[in-house]
C-alpha positions in Angstrom: -0.1 0.1 -0.1 1.1 3.4 -0.6 2.6 5.5 2.3 2.6 9.6 2.3 4.6 11.6 4.6 3.3 14.4 7.1 3.9 16.2 9.5 2.7 16.3 13.5 3.8 18.9 15.9 7.3 19.8 14.1 7.7 15.6 13.8 8.1 13.9 10.0 6.3 10.4 9.8 4.8 8.3 7.4 1.6 6.4 7.2 -0.3 4.3 4.6 -2.7 6.6 2.2 -5.9 6.8 3.8 -5.3 5.6 7.4 -7.1 8.1 9.7 -4.8 10.7 11.4 -5.4 9.3 14.7 -4.3 6.0 14.3 -1.4 7.6 12.4 -0.8 9.8 15.2 -0.6 7.1 17.9 0.6 4.4 16.0 4.1 7.1 15.9 3.4 8.0 19.8 1.9 10.8 19.2 -1.0 11.0 21.7 -4.5 12.2 20.8 -7.2 12.0 23.5 -10.0 10.3 22.3 -12.5 7.3 23.7 -15.3 6.3 21.2 -12.4 5.7 18.0 -12.2 1.6 17.3 -9.4 0.4 14.9 -10.4 -0.6 11.4 -14.0 0.6 12.1 -14.9 2.2 8.6 -17.6 5.2 9.7 -15.7 6.3 13.3 -18.6 7.6 15.5 -16.8 10.5 15.9 -19.1 10.5 20.0 -16.8 12.2 22.0 -15.1 15.1 20.3 -11.8 14.6 22.2 -9.4 14.1 19.2 -9.5 17.7 17.7 -6.3 18.6 15.7 -5.7 21.3 13.4 -4.5 21.0 10.3 -2.8 23.7 8.3 -4.8 25.0 5.8 -8.1 24.1 7.5 -10.5 26.8 8.4 -11.4 25.0 11.5 -10.2 21.9 13.5 -11.4 18.7 12.5 -11.8 15.3 14.8 -8.6 13.0 13.8 -10.5 9.6 14.0 -12.6 10.9 10.6 -9.5 12.5 8.5 -7.5 10.5 6.5 -4.2 11.4 6.1 -2.9 13.1 2.7 0.6 14.0 1.7 2.4 16.9 2.9 -0.8 17.5 5.6 1.0 19.4 8.6 -0.9 18.8 11.7 -0.5 20.2 15.4 -2.4 18.3 17.8 -2.1 21.2 20.6 -3.4 25.0 20.3 -5.2 27.6 22.2 -8.4 26.4 19.7 -7.9 22.9 20.2 -7.4 23.2 23.4 -10.1 24.6 24.2 -13.0 22.2 22.5 -10.9 19.2 23.9 -10.9 20.7 27.8 -15.0 21.4 27.6 -15.7 17.9 25.4 -13.9 16.7 28.7 -15.9 18.7 31.4 -19.1 18.0 29.9 -18.3 14.0 30.4 -16.8 14.6 33.9 -20.1 16.8 34.4 -22.1 13.2 34.1 -19.9 10.9 35.1 -19.4 9.2 38.7 -16.2 10.4 40.1 -15.3 7.5 42.5 -11.3 6.7 41.1 -9.9 5.3 44.6 -12.9 3.0 44.1 -13.1 2.1 40.7 -11.8 -1.6 39.1 -10.2 0.5 36.1 -8.4 3.3 38.5 -4.9 4.0 37.6 -5.8 2.0 33.5 -9.2 4.6 33.0 -8.8 6.4 30.1 -9.9 9.5 31.4 -7.7 9.8 33.9 -4.7 9.5 31.3 -6.6 12.3 28.9 -6.7 14.4 32.6 -2.6 13.4 32.7 -1.4 14.1 29.1 -3.6 17.1 28.7 -3.0 18.3 32.6 -7.1 19.0 33.1 -8.3 18.6 36.4 -10.4 15.0 36.9 -13.4 17.0 38.5 -16.1 19.2 37.5 -15.2 23.1 38.0 -17.0 25.4 35.5 -20.5 23.4 34.4 -22.8 21.7 37.3 -23.1 18.2 38.0 -25.7 16.5 36.2 -25.3 13.1 37.9 -28.1 10.4 37.3 -29.9 8.1 39.7 -29.4 5.4 37.9 -28.6 1.5 39.4 -25.9 -0.8 39.2 -26.4 -3.9 37.1 -25.4 -6.5 38.9 -27.5 -9.4 37.7 -24.4 -10.8 35.5 -22.5 -13.7 37.2 -19.7 -12.4 34.3 -20.5 -8.9 34.1 -21.1 -5.1 36.4 -22.3 -2.6 34.8 -22.4 1.0 36.2 -24.4 3.4 33.8 -23.1 6.4 36.4 -20.0 5.8 34.9 -20.7 5.4 31.1 -19.3 7.8 29.0 -21.3 6.1 25.7 -18.7 5.8 23.8 -20.9 3.0 22.1 -17.9 0.5 21.7 -19.7 -2.1 23.9 -22.7 -1.6 21.9 -20.1 -2.2 18.7 -18.2 -4.9 20.1 -21.3 -6.8 21.7 -22.7 -7.0 17.8 -19.2 -7.8 16.4 -18.0 -10.5 19.1 -20.9 -11.3 21.6 -24.6 -11.8 21.1 -26.0 -8.0 20.4 -28.1 -7.6 23.5 -26.9 -4.3 24.0 -27.8 -0.9 22.2 -28.4 3.0 23.1 -31.7 4.1 24.1 -33.1 7.6 24.7 -32.3 10.7 23.4 -30.0 13.4 25.2 -28.9 14.0 28.5 -31.4 10.2 28.7 -29.3 8.6 26.3 -27.6 5.6 27.9 -26.6 2.2 27.0 -29.0 -0.6 27.8 -30.1 -3.9 26.9 -32.7 -5.0 24.4 -36.4 -4.6 26.4 -34.3 -2.8 29.0 -34.2 -6.1 30.7 -31.3 -6.8 33.4 -28.0 -8.3 32.1 -28.1 -11.1 33.8 -31.6 -11.6 31.9 -30.9 -10.1 28.4 -29.2 -13.4 26.7 -25.0 -12.5 27.4 -23.0 -14.9 27.1 -20.6 -13.2 29.5 -18.0 -12.8 26.8 -16.3 -10.1 28.5 -15.8 -8.0 26.2 -17.6 -5.2 26.4 -16.0 -4.7 29.6 -12.5 -5.2 27.9 -13.2 -2.8 25.2 -14.8 -0.3 27.8 -12.4 2.8 28.2 -13.7 3.8 31.6 -15.4 1.2 35.1 -18.6 1.4 33.8 -18.5 -2.5 32.7 -16.2 -4.4 34.6 -15.6 -8.7 34.7 -16.3 -9.9 38.4 -13.3 -12.2 38.0 -11.6 -9.1 37.3 -12.5 -7.0 40.2 -10.1 -6.1 43.1 
């Protein structure tokens, strides 16, 4: 496959022609925040709005997960506009996320923690009002525990459940009421879930965890 040469943050790299910019950067050790991106997916969801970058000649920042690389592209992963967009998207996620890192099974392996660390963004809500939802933890499955209060709606569990599992997970509701649930909104333990654990392994936060992996 043909390769192209591009520059990211002053560093010249090579990537496969047509590859999405996000993966080209990550594969070369250049970190761009992301929650919803899945390698190999043809049509990225671009739902988390965290992977904004600026490209020379473009009028406004674009999402790196949807932008294919081209020869001679010059990219900046950090700029006042990019940093403002990423911080705002991150704070919106935190405003609707139960922050209980010390007691979370994904503590120290959570993508939200990594973004906060890499971008030096406080892992707490400052500018926005906290909008925590009163949703019960689903502990009905012998293999999995689902805490919807920690879900960031990245959609990775829905995708992997359809690709490798039993396809029981999906989105329901709109706006603030949007959430991940099972078909018919029944508990996981009654949904036909086979407990394969793929959804827990792909979850970037602590919303879905395998019980056997609990600490």
